[in-house]
C-alpha positions in Angstrom: 77.9 111.8 111.0 80.9 111.9 113.3 84.6 110.9 113.5 83.9 107.9 115.8 82.0 105.7 113.3 78.3 105.2 112.7 75.9 105.2 115.6 72.5 103.5 115.1 69.7 104.3 117.5 66.8 101.9 117.2 63.1 102.7 117.9 63.5 100.7 121.1 66.4 103.0 122.2 69.1 100.3 121.6 72.4 101.7 120.4 74.9 99.9 118.1 78.1 101.5 117.0 79.8 100.4 113.7 83.5 101.3 113.3 86.6 100.4 111.3 88.0 98.4 114.2 84.9 96.2 114.2 85.4 95.6 110.5 82.2 97.2 109.3 83.6 100.5 107.9 86.8 101.5 106.1 87.0 104.7 108.2 85.4 106.2 111.3 85.2 109.7 109.8 81.7 109.8 108.3 80.9 112.8 106.1 77.7 111.8 104.4 74.7 109.5 104.6 71.8 108.7 102.3 69.0 106.2 102.6 66.7 104.7 99.9 63.0 103.9 100.2 63.8 100.2 100.6 66.0 100.8 103.7 69.5 100.6 102.0 72.0 103.1 103.5 75.0 104.5 101.7 77.8 105.8 103.9 80.5 108.2 102.7 83.7 108.6 104.6 86.3 111.4 104.4 88.6 109.5 102.0 85.8 109.4 99.4 84.9 105.7 99.8 81.2 104.6 99.9 80.0 101.7 102.0 76.6 100.1 101.3 74.5 98.7 104.1 71.4 96.6 104.0 69.7 94.3 106.6 70.1 91.3 104.3 73.7 91.8 103.0 75.3 93.8 105.9 78.2 96.2 105.0 79.7 96.0 101.6 82.0 98.4 99.7 80.3 100.2 96.8 82.3 99.5 93.6 82.1 100.8 90.1 83.0 104.4 90.8 85.9 105.9 88.9 87.2 108.2 91.7 86.7 109.6 95.2 83.2 110.7 96.1 82.7 114.2 97.7 78.9 114.2 98.1 75.8 111.9 97.7 72.1 112.5 97.8 68.9 110.5 97.4 67.0 110.4 94.1 63.6 112.1 93.9 61.8 108.8 93.6 63.7 107.4 96.6 64.8 104.3 94.7 68.4 105.2 94.1 71.3 107.5 95.0 73.4 110.0 93.1 77.2 110.2 93.7 79.2 113.3 93.0 82.9 112.6 92.3 85.8 114.8 93.0 86.3 115.3 89.2 82.8 116.6 88.8 81.3 113.5 87.3 77.9 112.3 88.7 76.9 108.6 88.9 73.5 107.1 89.6 73.1 103.8 91.4 69.7 102.1 91.4 68.6 100.2 94.5 68.6 96.9 92.8 72.3 96.2 93.4 73.5 97.0 89.8 76.6 99.0 89.1 76.7 102.8 89.1 75.9 104.6 85.8 77.4 107.9 84.7 74.6 110.4 84.2 76.3 113.9 84.2 79.6 115.7 84.3 80.1 119.3 85.6 83.6 119.2 84.1 85.0 121.2 87.1 85.7 120.6 90.8 82.4 120.8 92.6 80.9 119.8 95.9 77.6 119.3 97.7 75.2 117.7 95.3 71.4 118.1 95.3 68.6 117.1 92.9 65.4 118.9 91.9 62.0 117.2 91.4 62.5 117.5 87.6 65.8 115.7 87.7 68.1 118.8 87.5 71.3 118.3 89.4 72.8 121.2 91.4 76.3 121.5 92.9 78.6 124.1 94.4 81.7 125.1 92.6 85.1 125.4 94.2 84.6 129.1 95.2 81.4 128.0 97.1 79.5 131.2 96.1 78.2 129.9 92.8 75.7 127.1 92.1 76.0 125.0 88.9 72.9 123.3 87.3 73.1 120.3 85.0 70.1 119.4 82.9 69.5 117.8 79.5 73.3 117.3 79.0 74.1 121.0 79.6 75.8 122.7 82.5 74.7 126.3 83.4 75.9 128.7 86.1 73.5 130.6 88.3 74.3 134.2 89.2 77.0 134.4 91.9 76.2 135.2 95.5 77.8 137.8 97.7 78.4 135.2 100.5 80.2 131.8 100.8 77.5 129.1 101.1 77.4 126.4 103.8 74.5 124.5 102.3 71.6 124.6 99.8 68.5 122.6 99.2 65.6 122.3 96.7 62.0 122.3 97.8 59.3 120.1 96.2 58.2 123.1 94.2 61.7 123.5 92.7 62.7 126.6 94.8 66.4 126.7 95.5 67.3 127.8 99.1 70.9 128.5 100.2 72.4 129.1 103.6 75.4 131.3 104.5 77.0 132.8 107.6 74.7 135.9 107.3 71.3 134.2 106.6 69.5 132.5 103.7 69.1 133.2 100.0 66.1 132.2 97.8 66.6 131.9 94.0 63.6 133.1 92.0 63.2 135.0 88.7 66.8 134.4 87.9 68.1 136.3 90.9 68.9 135.7 94.6 66.7 137.2 97.3 68.3 137.6 100.8 66.4 136.8 104.0 68.2 138.3 107.0 67.8 136.0 110.1 69.0 138.6 112.6 66.4 138.9 115.3 64.9 135.5 114.3 67.7 133.1 115.3 70.3 133.5 118.0 72.9 132.8 115.3 72.7 134.0 111.6 75.0 131.1 110.5 72.8 128.6 108.6 74.3 125.1 108.5 71.4 123.0 107.3 68.0 123.5 105.6 64.9 121.3 105.1 61.8 122.3 103.2 58.7 120.3 104.2 55.5 119.8 102.1 53.7 122.6 103.8 55.6 125.6 102.3 57.7 125.8 105.5 61.5 125.9 105.7 63.3 124.4 108.7 66.6 126.1 109.5 69.4 124.7 111.7 72.0 127.3 112.7 75.0 127.7 114.9 72.5 128.3 117.7 69.0 126.8 117.5 66.4 125.7 115.0 63.4 127.5 113.7 60.7 127.1 111.0 59.9 129.8 108.5 56.6 130.1 106.6 57.8 130.9 103.1 54.4 130.9 101.5 54.1 134.6 102.3 56.3 137.4 101.0 57.0 138.7 104.5 58.3 135.3 105.7 56.8 134.8 109.2 58.8 132.7 111.7 58.0 130.3 114.4 59.4 129.7 117.9 63.1 129.1 118.2 63.9 125.6 119.5 67.1 124.4 121.2 68.5 127.9 121.2 71.6 126.8 123.2 72.6 124.0 120.9 75.1 124.0 118.0 74.1 122.0 115.0 76.2 120.4 112.3 76.3 121.0 108.5 73.8 119.1 106.4 72.4 117.4 109.4 68.6 117.6 109.0 66.7 114.6 107.8 63.0 113.6 108.0 61.3 110.3 108.7 57.5 110.2 108.2 56.3 113.1 110.4 59.5 113.5 112.5 62.4 115.8 111.7 65.8 115.0 113.1 68.8 117.4 113.4 72.3 116.4 114.4 73.9 118.6 117.0 77.2 118.7 118.8 75.7 117.4 122.0 72.8 115.3 120.8 70.1 114.6 118.3 67.1 116.8 118.1 63.8 115.2 117.3 61.0 117.5 116.2 57.5 116.1 115.5 55.5 118.0 112.9 52.6 118.0 115.4 54.5 120.4 117.6 56.3 118.2 120.2 60.1 118.2 120.3 62.9 116.6 122.4 66.7 116.4 122.5 68.4 113.1 123.0 72.0 113.3 124.4 74.8 111.9 122.3 76.9 109.8 124.7 79.4 107.3 123.4 77.7 103.9 123.0 80.1 102.1 125.3 79.2 99.8 128.2 78.7 101.6 131.5 80.9 100.6 134.4 79.0 98.7 137.0 78.3 100.9 140.1 79.2 99.7 143.5 75.9 99.8 145.4 76.6 97.5 148.3 79.2 97.1 150.9 81.9 94.4 151.2 80.3 91.0 150.5 80.3 88.8 153.6 80.5 85.6 151.6 83.9 86.6 150.3 85.3 86.5 153.9 84.1 83.0 154.3 85.9 81.9 151.1 89.2 83.7 151.8 89.8 82.9 155.4 90.2 79.1 154.9 92.7 79.8 152.1 95.1 81.9 154.2 96.9 79.0 156.0 97.4 77.2 152.6 98.8 80.4 151.0 101.3 80.8 153.9 102.5 77.2 153.7 103.0 77.4 149.9 104.8 80.7 150.3 107.3 79.2 152.8 107.7 76.1 150.7 108.3 77.5 147.2 109.4 81.1 147.4 113.2 81.2 146.6 115.7 82.4 149.2 118.0 85.4 148.4 121.3 84.6 146.8 124.2 84.5 149.3 127.0 87.0 149.1 130.3 85.7 148.0 133.8 87.3 147.8 134.8 88.6 144.5 138.5 88.9 143.9 138.1 91.7 141.5 136.3 93.8 144.2 139.3 93.8 146.6 137.7 91.2 148.8 134.5 93.2 149.4 131.2 91.3 149.5 129.3 91.5 146.3 125.9 89.9 145.5 126.1 87.4 142.6 123.1 87.8 140.4 121.6 84.8 138.4 122.9 84.6 134.9 119.9 85.4 132.8 118.5 88.2 130.7 115.9 90.4 132.6 112.7 91.5 130.9 113.1 94.7 129.1 111.0 97.4 130.8 110.5 99.3 127.6 107.3 98.9 125.6 107.2 98.9 121.8 106.2 102.5 121.6 109.2 104.8 122.0 107.4 107.2 124.4 105.6 104.8 126.6 108.4 104.3 129.0 107.9 103.5 132.6 109.2 106.9 133.9 106.2 107.6 136.0 108.0 109.7 138.6 110.1 111.8 136.2 110.5 114.8 138.4 111.9 112.9 141.4 115.7 112.6 142.0 117.5 109.4 140.8 117.3 106.4 143.1 120.8 105.3 144.2 121.5 101.6 144.7 122.4 100.7 148.3 125.0 98.1 147.4 127.7 98.0 144.8 127.0 95.7 141.9 128.6 94.7 138.6 128.2 97.0 135.5 125.4 94.8 134.1 123.5 94.9 137.4 123.8 98.7 137.6 122.4 99.0 134.1 119.5 96.8 135.0 118.8 98.9 138.1 119.1 102.1 136.2 116.7 100.8 133.6 113.9 100.6 136.1 114.9 103.7 138.1 116.0 106.1 135.4 114.2 109.2 136.5 115.6 112.5 135.3 113.9 115.9 135.7 113.3 117.9 132.5 116.3 120.2 133.4 118.6 117.3 133.9 117.5 115.6 130.7 118.0 118.8 128.7 121.4 119.3 130.3 122.3 115.8 129.1 121.1 116.7 125.5 123.4 119.8 125.6 126.3 117.7 126.6 125.7 115.3 123.8 125.5 118.2 121.3 128.6 120.1 122.5 131.1 117.5 123.6 132.8 114.4 122.4 131.1 111.2 123.5 131.6 107.5 123.1 130.9 106.3 119.6 128.0 104.1 120.7 126.3 107.0 122.5 126.7 109.3 119.5 125.3 106.6 117.3 122.1 106.3 119.4 121.8 110.1 119.5 122.2 110.4 115.7 119.4 107.9 115.2 117.1 109.9 117.5 118.0 113.2 115.7 117.2 111.7 112.3 114.1 109.8 113.1 112.4 111.5 116.1 109.5 112.6 114.0 108.6 109.0 113.2 105.8 108.0 115.6 106.7 104.3 115.1 110.4 104.7 116.1 111.1 102.3 119.0 114.2 101.0 120.9 113.9 97.9 118.9 114.4 99.9 115.7 117.5 101.6 117.2 118.9 98.2 118.2 118.4 96.8 114.6 120.2 99.8 113.1 123.1 99.3 115.6 123.2 95.6 115.1 122.5 94.9 118.8 119.7 93.5 120.9 117.3 95.9 122.6 118.4 94.9 126.0 122.1 95.4 125.1 121.4 98.9 123.8 119.5 99.8 126.9 122.3 98.5 129.2 125.1 100.3 127.4 123.4 103.7 127.3 122.4 103.3 131.0 126.0 102.5 131.9 127.4 105.4 129.8 124.9 108.2 130.5 122.5 106.9 133.2 119.4 107.3 130.9 117.3 104.8 128.9 117.0 105.1 125.1 113.3 105.7 125.4 113.7 108.6 127.9 116.4 110.1 125.8 114.1 110.1 122.8 111.3 111.5 124.9 113.5 114.3 126.2 114.6 115.2 122.6 111.0 115.4 121.5 109.8 117.3 124.5 112.5 120.0 124.2 111.6 120.6 120.6 107.8 120.5 121.4 108.3 123.1 124.2 110.2 125.4 121.9 107.5 125.2 119.2 104.7 125.8 121.7 106.4 129.0 123.0 106.9 130.3 119.5 103.1 129.8 118.9 103.5 129.7 115.1 101.7 126.3 114.4 98.8 124.5 116.1 99.2 121.9 118.7 98.1 119.1 116.3 100.9 120.0 113.9 103.4 120.2 116.8 102.4 116.7 117.8 102.9 115.3 114.3 106.3 117.1 113.9 107.6 115.6 117.2 106.6 112.0 116.5 103.2 111.7 118.2 100.3 109.8 116.5 97.6 112.2 117.9 97.4 115.5 119.7 95.6 113.9 122.7 98.5 111.4 123.2 101.0 114.4 122.8 99.2 116.4 125.5 99.2 113.4 127.9 102.9 112.7 127.3 103.8 116.4 127.7 102.0 116.7 131.0 103.6 113.5 132.2 107.1 115.0 131.4 106.7 118.6 132.5 103.9 118.3 135.1 101.9 120.8 133.0 99.6 120.6 130.1 100.8 122.4 126.9 98.5 125.3 127.5 99.6 125.6 131.1 103.3 125.4 130.1 102.8 128.2 127.5 100.9 130.4 130.0 103.6 130.0 132.6 106.3 131.0 130.1 104.3 134.0 129.1 103.9 135.0 132.8 107.6 134.7 133.5 108.4 136.8 130.4 106.1 139.6 131.6 107.8 139.5 135.0 111.1 140.0 133.4 
């Protein structure tokens, strides 16, 4: 379970990743998995949709459910799956491809479904410190716990085990018994539980895995495995005599005969080929005969520079006449992906005088303002009267800067102009491209929010028109020359000096 799709690791070690981009899944954020005895896998994503996978039919959406699913679990006979809906309703789907059937309704908002050997269904209520049981058409509430639960599980004998941040609880004789894990595990935070057939309880925590012998009243423990690893909620599953636990850095495999290993969790993307040899000699033999041909074609077909002619409007001074065509717009479709790669360098001045259109084209490719210069320009636009066109562009930016899809093309459509025309006019009037002006506006607001430290970086990214926090951090460092954290640290340091 991850936010990068579904990763399948075969017995031969082959890795295949299924994602929404590949068309297999509706979302890459996987929150639940359940498999039946016939090999059918049900995949739950964060939006509550369920995808069914089988080797014969591939990936198919699971239909017939009346609302979003919050949890799923395998039936005790292994031939079907239970689905817990957000409304509290429970559906059962047999493994024969039929439609889901409503079997229970908790009538309240619940989460984390589990089923007992006798068919009793258990779920957590919204407070997460009470367990509800549904059996024979009736819903009962177990005594409340003093802790918020992270997970719970039922053993083959019907014993209910629950994990919290302080340890584990066992429900017996209509009451909860607390088992303190302090001194047993490096971390008391229990995130996943698995009872095996031998009266042993496997526990995955914030640090390490151990196995408790729960057949005795004093609860003896075994060796702690993977004590440096952090494990994920509800991540323990078993296959034959091997137990698997999902961790942040890999998948732990524990054989019930005593052996164990940890397989790293790298992204299943093709590795870049390593350069093991030197420069290939055969390439020299191929390239050398082609050099004379390239030289001849270059002399023959490369165009000569345009001659300089006298322009009467320029007082007889020599001016280069440019070809009458539209140059390619240097701006990409995304409003912040401008080609301002050297933003902290001074503006490049043209060596020769050109017409206004030529100056705009040159500025379009060489518009490089430092953050201070860009912010001074924003202050001038706020506090002084400008050309109507410039104010129209600036008004569009102020109203729509939080839209991550805002582009120069959108600005041009609102102004009834072409993208190239808008770019040239703003360059001629203010010496800045529309995309850089938008970026400066967003960055000034983002810097202000960062220094205030009232909301997280991810929310700042969303408020200032960035589709992700990683893209925001990259753009911020490109603009200021510092990452958001470095920028805040430098501001705090300067404040302490004052």
